[in-house]
A tleap script that builds the chain and sets N, CA, C and O, in Angstrom:
source leaprc.protein.ff14SB
mol = sequence {
  NMET GLN THR SER ALA SER ILE ARG SER ASP
  ARG ILE ASP VAL ARG THR ASN PRO GLU VAL
  LYS SER ILE ILE GLU ARG ALA ALA GLN LEU
  ASN HIE LYS THR ILE SER ALA TYR ILE LEU
  GLU SER ALA LEU GLN LYS ALA ARG GLU ASP
  ILE ARG GLU THR GLU LYS MET SER LEU SER
  GLU ALA GLU ARG GLU SER PHE PHE ALA ALA
  LEU MET ASN PRO PRO GLU PRO ASN ASP GLU
  LEU LYS SER LEU LEU SER ASN CPRO
}
set mol.1.N position { 34.895 248.371 193.777 }
set mol.1.CA position { 33.865 249.383 193.599 }
set mol.1.C position { 34.235 250.610 194.413 }
set mol.1.O position { 34.672 250.487 195.558 }
set mol.2.N position { 34.067 251.769 193.848 }
set mol.2.CA position { 34.384 252.988 194.556 }
set mol.2.C position { 33.328 253.290 195.598 }
set mol.2.O position { 32.145 253.020 195.392 }
set mol.3.N position { 33.754 253.847 196.712 }
set mol.3.CA position { 32.833 254.293 197.750 }
set mol.3.C position { 32.893 255.803 197.826 }
set mol.3.O position { 33.672 256.435 197.112 }
set mol.4.N position { 32.069 256.386 198.693 }
set mol.4.CA position { 32.046 257.835 198.804 }
set mol.4.C position { 33.368 258.385 199.311 }
set mol.4.O position { 33.657 259.563 199.097 }
set mol.5.N position { 34.193 257.560 199.985 }
set mol.5.CA position { 35.485 258.005 200.490 }
set mol.5.C position { 36.571 257.913 199.423 }
set mol.5.O position { 37.674 258.417 199.631 }
set mol.6.N position { 36.284 257.283 198.291 }
set mol.6.CA position { 37.262 257.125 197.223 }
set mol.6.C position { 37.457 258.441 196.484 }
set mol.6.O position { 36.637 259.355 196.569 }
set mol.7.N position { 38.570 258.509 195.756 }
set mol.7.CA position { 38.819 259.682 194.929 }
set mol.7.C position { 37.771 259.716 193.825 }
set mol.7.O position { 37.490 258.703 193.185 }
set mol.8.N position { 37.207 260.877 193.615 }
set mol.8.CA position { 36.155 261.027 192.617 }
set mol.8.C position { 36.716 261.703 191.375 }
set mol.8.O position { 37.349 262.756 191.458 }
set mol.9.N position { 36.477 261.089 190.228 }
set mol.9.CA position { 36.966 261.681 188.993 }
set mol.9.C position { 35.878 261.792 187.932 }
set mol.9.O position { 36.042 262.538 186.967 }
set mol.10.N position { 34.782 261.077 188.084 }
set mol.10.CA position { 33.684 261.138 187.117 }
set mol.10.C position { 32.605 262.084 187.621 }
set mol.10.O position { 32.491 262.358 188.816 }
set mol.11.N position { 31.831 262.566 186.683 }
set mol.11.CA position { 30.829 263.560 187.020 }
set mol.11.C position { 29.477 263.151 186.441 }
set mol.11.O position { 29.404 262.595 185.345 }
set mol.12.N position { 28.410 263.431 187.186 }
set mol.12.CA position { 27.032 263.234 186.725 }
set mol.12.C position { 26.316 264.567 186.912 }
set mol.12.O position { 26.284 265.109 188.017 }
set mol.13.N position { 25.746 265.093 185.839 }
set mol.13.CA position { 25.009 266.354 185.921 }
set mol.13.C position { 23.517 266.066 185.908 }
set mol.13.O position { 23.037 265.218 185.155 }
set mol.14.N position { 22.791 266.789 186.756 }
set mol.14.CA position { 21.346 266.602 186.851 }
set mol.14.C position { 20.673 267.972 186.796 }
set mol.14.O position { 21.068 268.903 187.498 }
set mol.15.N position { 19.670 268.074 185.966 }
set mol.15.CA position { 18.888 269.312 185.910 }
set mol.15.C position { 17.539 269.046 186.571 }
set mol.15.O position { 16.976 267.959 186.441 }
set mol.16.N position { 17.035 270.035 187.270 }
set mol.16.CA position { 15.772 269.868 187.981 }
set mol.16.C position { 15.049 271.201 188.064 }
set mol.16.O position { 15.516 272.209 187.532 }
set mol.17.N position { 13.918 271.196 188.728 }
set mol.17.CA position { 13.181 272.442 188.923 }
set mol.17.C position { 13.417 272.948 190.355 }
set mol.17.O position { 13.915 272.197 191.194 }
set mol.18.N position { 13.075 274.182 190.638 }
set mol.18.CA position { 13.346 274.763 191.955 }
set mol.18.C position { 12.695 274.000 193.124 }
set mol.18.O position { 13.285 273.913 194.200 }
set mol.19.N position { 11.511 273.461 192.929 }
set mol.19.CA position { 10.837 272.747 194.006 }
set mol.19.C position { 11.597 271.474 194.389 }
set mol.19.O position { 11.811 271.207 195.571 }
set mol.20.N position { 11.998 270.700 193.396 }
set mol.20.CA position { 12.750 269.467 193.653 }
set mol.20.C position { 14.088 269.802 194.294 }
set mol.20.O position { 14.510 269.137 195.241 }
set mol.21.N position { 14.756 270.830 193.783 }
set mol.21.CA position { 16.040 271.238 194.349 }
set mol.21.C position { 15.886 271.621 195.817 }
set mol.21.O position { 16.712 271.240 196.646 }
set mol.22.N position { 14.851 272.359 196.139 }
set mol.22.CA position { 14.610 272.775 197.518 }
set mol.22.C position { 14.400 271.574 198.447 }
set mol.22.O position { 14.919 271.548 199.562 }
set mol.23.N position { 13.648 270.599 197.987 }
set mol.23.CA position { 13.391 269.395 198.791 }
set mol.23.C position { 14.696 268.637 199.026 }
set mol.23.O position { 14.974 268.200 200.142 }
set mol.24.N position { 15.485 268.486 197.981 }
set mol.24.CA position { 16.758 267.762 198.110 }
set mol.24.C position { 17.715 268.528 199.018 }
set mol.24.O position { 18.404 267.924 199.840 }
set mol.25.N position { 17.765 269.846 198.879 }
set mol.25.CA position { 18.620 270.648 199.753 }
set mol.25.C position { 18.224 270.473 201.216 }
set mol.25.O position { 19.084 270.337 202.087 }
set mol.26.N position { 16.944 270.478 201.477 }
set mol.26.CA position { 16.452 270.316 202.862 }
set mol.26.C position { 16.811 268.934 203.397 }
set mol.26.O position { 17.281 268.818 204.529 }
set mol.27.N position { 16.601 267.899 202.616 }
set mol.27.CA position { 16.923 266.541 203.052 }
set mol.27.C position { 18.419 266.399 203.306 }
set mol.27.O position { 18.824 265.766 204.281 }
set mol.28.N position { 19.241 266.979 202.440 }
set mol.28.CA position { 20.695 266.923 202.631 }
set mol.28.C position { 21.085 267.639 203.909 }
set mol.28.O position { 21.918 267.153 204.674 }
set mol.29.N position { 20.488 268.780 204.136 }
set mol.29.CA position { 20.767 269.557 205.346 }
set mol.29.C position { 20.377 268.763 206.599 }
set mol.29.O position { 21.130 268.743 207.572 }
set mol.30.N position { 19.233 268.122 206.586 }
set mol.30.CA position { 18.778 267.337 207.732 }
set mol.30.C position { 19.694 266.148 208.012 }
set mol.30.O position { 19.787 265.683 209.148 }
set mol.31.N position { 20.366 265.660 206.975 }
set mol.31.CA position { 21.287 264.531 207.116 }
set mol.31.C position { 22.744 264.979 207.263 }
set mol.31.O position { 23.657 264.153 207.264 }
set mol.32.N position { 22.951 266.299 207.386 }
set mol.32.CA position { 24.295 266.869 207.568 }
set mol.32.C position { 25.243 266.441 206.449 }
set mol.32.O position { 26.383 266.044 206.692 }
set mol.33.N position { 24.745 266.534 205.231 }
set mol.33.CA position { 25.526 266.158 204.057 }
set mol.33.C position { 25.447 267.270 203.030 }
set mol.33.O position { 24.539 268.101 203.049 }
set mol.34.N position { 26.423 267.262 202.131 }
set mol.34.CA position { 26.324 268.164 200.994 }
set mol.34.C position { 25.239 267.633 200.063 }
set mol.34.O position { 24.846 266.470 200.147 }
set mol.35.N position { 24.770 268.491 199.188 }
set mol.35.CA position { 23.754 268.056 198.230 }
set mol.35.C position { 24.318 266.931 197.356 }
set mol.35.O position { 23.644 265.930 197.114 }
set mol.36.N position { 25.543 267.099 196.891 }
set mol.36.CA position { 26.161 266.066 196.048 }
set mol.36.C position { 26.275 264.739 196.788 }
set mol.36.O position { 25.946 263.690 196.235 }
set mol.37.N position { 26.741 264.780 198.038 }
set mol.37.CA position { 26.896 263.545 198.813 }
set mol.37.C position { 25.538 262.893 199.049 }
set mol.37.O position { 25.406 261.671 198.972 }
set mol.38.N position { 24.530 263.715 199.337 }
set mol.38.CA position { 23.183 263.179 199.578 }
set mol.38.C position { 22.626 262.515 198.319 }
set mol.38.O position { 22.104 261.401 198.377 }
set mol.39.N position { 22.738 263.198 197.193 }
set mol.39.CA position { 22.217 262.649 195.934 }
set mol.39.C position { 22.975 261.384 195.559 }
set mol.39.O position { 22.360 260.385 195.185 }
set mol.40.N position { 24.297 261.413 195.653 }
set mol.40.CA position { 25.104 260.254 195.285 }
set mol.40.C position { 24.771 259.052 196.166 }
set mol.40.O position { 24.572 257.946 195.662 }
set mol.41.N position { 24.711 259.265 197.472 }
set mol.41.CA position { 24.400 258.163 198.389 }
set mol.41.C position { 23.003 257.601 198.130 }
set mol.41.O position { 22.814 256.384 198.114 }
set mol.42.N position { 22.033 258.478 197.929 }
set mol.42.CA position { 20.655 258.045 197.678 }
set mol.42.C position { 20.541 257.290 196.356 }
set mol.42.O position { 19.888 256.249 196.280 }
set mol.43.N position { 21.174 257.818 195.326 }
set mol.43.CA position { 21.114 257.173 194.017 }
set mol.43.C position { 21.826 255.823 194.034 }
set mol.43.O position { 21.349 254.864 193.428 }
set mol.44.N position { 22.960 255.744 194.722 }
set mol.44.CA position { 23.702 254.493 194.800 }
set mol.44.C position { 22.900 253.432 195.543 }
set mol.44.O position { 22.856 252.277 195.119 }
set mol.45.N position { 22.270 253.815 196.643 }
set mol.45.CA position { 21.439 252.874 197.398 }
set mol.45.C position { 20.282 252.362 196.538 }
set mol.45.O position { 20.001 251.163 196.529 }
set mol.46.N position { 19.618 253.255 195.822 }
set mol.46.CA position { 18.502 252.866 194.966 }
set mol.46.C position { 18.987 251.989 193.813 }
set mol.46.O position { 18.314 251.024 193.450 }
set mol.47.N position { 20.132 252.307 193.237 }
set mol.47.CA position { 20.678 251.506 192.134 }
set mol.47.C position { 20.983 250.093 192.602 }
set mol.47.O position { 20.681 249.127 191.900 }
set mol.48.N position { 21.577 249.963 193.778 }
set mol.48.CA position { 21.880 248.625 194.311 }
set mol.48.C position { 20.602 247.839 194.571 }
set mol.48.O position { 20.546 246.642 194.289 }
set mol.49.N position { 19.578 248.494 195.102 }
set mol.49.CA position { 18.290 247.821 195.326 }
set mol.49.C position { 17.687 247.350 194.009 }
set mol.49.O position { 17.198 246.224 193.912 }
set mol.50.N position { 17.722 248.214 192.995 }
set mol.50.CA position { 17.168 247.858 191.687 }
set mol.50.C position { 17.903 246.669 191.073 }
set mol.50.O position { 17.280 245.765 190.518 }
set mol.51.N position { 19.230 246.676 191.176 }
set mol.51.CA position { 20.021 245.569 190.639 }
set mol.51.C position { 19.716 244.287 191.395 }
set mol.51.O position { 19.512 243.236 190.788 }
set mol.52.N position { 19.684 244.372 192.714 }
set mol.52.CA position { 19.395 243.188 193.541 }
set mol.52.C position { 18.009 242.627 193.210 }
set mol.52.O position { 17.839 241.412 193.107 }
set mol.53.N position { 17.039 243.494 193.048 }
set mol.53.CA position { 15.675 243.053 192.746 }
set mol.53.C position { 15.594 242.412 191.355 }
set mol.53.O position { 14.884 241.426 191.159 }
set mol.54.N position { 16.319 242.974 190.408 }
set mol.54.CA position { 16.314 242.443 189.042 }
set mol.54.C position { 17.006 241.093 188.967 }
set mol.54.O position { 16.578 240.208 188.225 }
set mol.55.N position { 18.079 240.939 189.738 }
set mol.55.CA position { 18.858 239.704 189.678 }
set mol.55.C position { 18.310 238.604 190.581 }
set mol.55.O position { 18.759 237.460 190.512 }
set mol.56.N position { 17.351 238.944 191.419 }
set mol.56.CA position { 16.781 237.957 192.332 }
set mol.56.C position { 15.887 236.990 191.567 }
set mol.56.O position { 15.145 237.387 190.670 }
set mol.57.N position { 15.970 235.726 191.933 }
set mol.57.CA position { 15.150 234.704 191.286 }
set mol.57.C position { 13.996 234.356 192.227 }
set mol.57.O position { 14.218 234.013 193.388 }
set mol.58.N position { 12.796 234.443 191.735 }
set mol.58.CA position { 11.619 234.073 192.520 }
set mol.58.C position { 10.980 232.842 191.899 }
set mol.58.O position { 10.621 232.839 190.721 }
set mol.59.N position { 10.844 231.804 192.702 }
set mol.59.CA position { 10.265 230.553 192.219 }
set mol.59.C position { 9.069 230.164 193.079 }
set mol.59.O position { 9.028 230.437 194.279 }
set mol.60.N position { 8.105 229.526 192.442 }
set mol.60.CA position { 7.003 228.946 193.208 }
set mol.60.C position { 7.556 227.732 193.951 }
set mol.60.O position { 8.682 227.306 193.697 }
set mol.61.N position { 6.780 227.187 194.848 }
set mol.61.CA position { 7.243 226.013 195.599 }
set mol.61.C position { 7.535 224.841 194.664 }
set mol.61.O position { 8.533 224.143 194.841 }
set mol.62.N position { 6.676 224.620 193.677 }
set mol.62.CA position { 6.886 223.518 192.724 }
set mol.62.C position { 8.145 223.759 191.884 }
set mol.62.O position { 8.914 222.830 191.640 }
set mol.63.N position { 8.355 225.003 191.443 }
set mol.63.CA position { 9.548 225.327 190.665 }
set mol.63.C position { 10.812 225.141 191.507 }
set mol.63.O position { 11.821 224.625 191.025 }
set mol.64.N position { 10.744 225.567 192.762 }
set mol.64.CA position { 11.879 225.423 193.668 }
set mol.64.C position { 12.232 223.957 193.878 }
set mol.64.O position { 13.404 223.583 193.841 }
set mol.65.N position { 11.218 223.129 194.099 }
set mol.65.CA position { 11.448 221.696 194.287 }
set mol.65.C position { 12.057 221.072 193.039 }
set mol.65.O position { 12.971 220.253 193.133 }
set mol.66.N position { 11.557 221.453 191.880 }
set mol.66.CA position { 12.085 220.930 190.617 }
set mol.66.C position { 13.537 221.377 190.408 }
set mol.66.O position { 14.378 220.592 189.972 }
set mol.67.N position { 13.816 222.627 190.720 }
set mol.67.CA position { 15.170 223.171 190.580 }
set mol.67.C position { 16.155 222.412 191.470 }
set mol.67.O position { 17.212 221.986 191.005 }
set mol.68.N position { 15.814 222.242 192.738 }
set mol.68.CA position { 16.715 221.545 193.649 }
set mol.68.C position { 16.822 220.055 193.324 }
set mol.68.O position { 17.877 219.457 193.534 }
set mol.69.N position { 15.769 219.460 192.825 }
set mol.69.CA position { 15.833 218.060 192.414 }
set mol.69.C position { 16.813 217.910 191.247 }
set mol.69.O position { 17.580 216.949 191.201 }
set mol.70.N position { 16.787 218.853 190.309 }
set mol.70.CA position { 17.717 218.803 189.177 }
set mol.70.C position { 19.157 219.004 189.640 }
set mol.70.O position { 20.079 218.400 189.091 }
set mol.71.N position { 19.351 219.848 190.647 }
set mol.71.CA position { 20.702 220.038 191.179 }
set mol.71.C position { 21.211 218.783 191.889 }
set mol.71.O position { 22.374 218.403 191.748 }
set mol.72.N position { 20.341 218.164 192.633 }
set mol.72.CA position { 20.741 216.992 193.417 }
set mol.72.C position { 20.858 215.736 192.556 }
set mol.72.O position { 21.665 214.857 192.858 }
set mol.73.N position { 20.072 215.638 191.499 }
set mol.73.CA position { 20.070 214.464 190.614 }
set mol.73.C position { 20.133 214.915 189.159 }
set mol.73.O position { 19.145 214.798 188.434 }
set mol.74.N position { 21.278 215.427 188.725 }
set mol.74.CA position { 21.338 215.930 187.348 }
set mol.74.C position { 21.193 214.805 186.335 }
set mol.74.O position { 21.607 213.675 186.594 }
set mol.75.N position { 20.609 215.108 185.189 }
set mol.75.CA position { 20.461 214.075 184.158 }
set mol.75.C position { 21.831 213.715 183.577 }
set mol.75.O position { 22.782 214.493 183.656 }
set mol.76.N position { 21.906 212.537 183.002 }
set mol.76.CA position { 23.132 212.111 182.327 }
set mol.76.C position { 23.342 212.996 181.104 }
set mol.76.O position { 22.373 213.392 180.458 }
set mol.77.N position { 24.604 213.316 180.775 }
set mol.77.CA position { 24.847 214.137 179.589 }
set mol.77.C position { 24.410 213.409 178.315 }
set mol.77.O position { 24.653 212.213 178.154 }
set mol.78.N position { 23.765 214.150 177.422 }
set mol.78.CA position { 23.345 213.551 176.149 }
set mol.78.C position { 24.506 213.603 175.148 }
set mol.78.O position { 25.556 214.178 175.435 }
set mol.79.N position { 24.307 213.005 173.987 }
set mol.79.CA position { 25.369 212.921 172.985 }
set mol.79.C position { 25.848 214.298 172.531 }
set mol.79.O position { 27.042 214.495 172.309 }
set mol.80.N position { 24.933 215.243 172.394 }
set mol.80.CA position { 25.312 216.592 171.953 }
set mol.80.C position { 26.229 217.258 172.978 }
set mol.80.O position { 27.215 217.896 172.609 }
set mol.81.N position { 25.907 217.112 174.257 }
set mol.81.CA position { 26.745 217.696 175.301 }
set mol.81.C position { 28.106 217.017 175.338 }
set mol.81.O position { 29.133 217.687 175.454 }
set mol.82.N position { 28.121 215.707 175.240 }
set mol.82.CA position { 29.385 214.980 175.210 }
set mol.82.C position { 30.257 215.431 174.044 }
set mol.82.O position { 31.466 215.607 174.193 }
set mol.83.N position { 29.632 215.618 172.884 }
set mol.83.CA position { 30.353 216.056 171.693 }
set mol.83.C position { 30.893 217.477 171.899 }
set mol.83.O position { 32.039 217.768 171.558 }
set mol.84.N position { 30.092 218.320 172.436 }
set mol.84.CA position { 30.495 219.698 172.693 }
set mol.84.C position { 31.686 219.749 173.645 }
set mol.84.O position { 32.636 220.496 173.410 }
set mol.85.N position { 31.640 218.967 174.708 }
set mol.85.CA position { 32.708 218.977 175.701 }
set mol.85.C position { 33.975 218.290 175.225 }
set mol.85.O position { 35.058 218.586 175.729 }
set mol.86.N position { 33.870 217.395 174.283 }
set mol.86.CA position { 35.062 216.677 173.816 }
set mol.86.C position { 35.801 217.431 172.713 }
set mol.86.O position { 36.949 217.105 172.411 }
set mol.87.N position { 35.163 218.431 172.107 }
set mol.87.CA position { 35.802 219.219 171.043 }
set mol.87.C position { 36.232 220.561 171.602 }
set mol.87.O position { 35.391 221.409 171.901 }
set mol.88.N position { 37.553 220.766 171.749 }
set mol.88.CA position { 38.033 222.055 172.301 }
set mol.88.C position { 37.881 223.218 171.358 }
set mol.88.O position { 38.244 224.343 171.702 }
savepdb mol mol.pdb
quit
């Protein structure tokens, strides 16, 4: 995965209004970053959070117990599974 120190070759264009631009410019300035670096870092952090949240599995206590019980004591393979695994 590319980081901010990597060579950059792709471009993302964003259009906004003057008020939003002013706020972003101020935040970038306060963080001693260019506007592009500030936007890229902020967007990347938010994207990673969104992906992590989407991919996270949340189970109730009963679901968790059932899940781990199935992992620890898996059922015997049925005929369909055996057939599937025996045919390459």
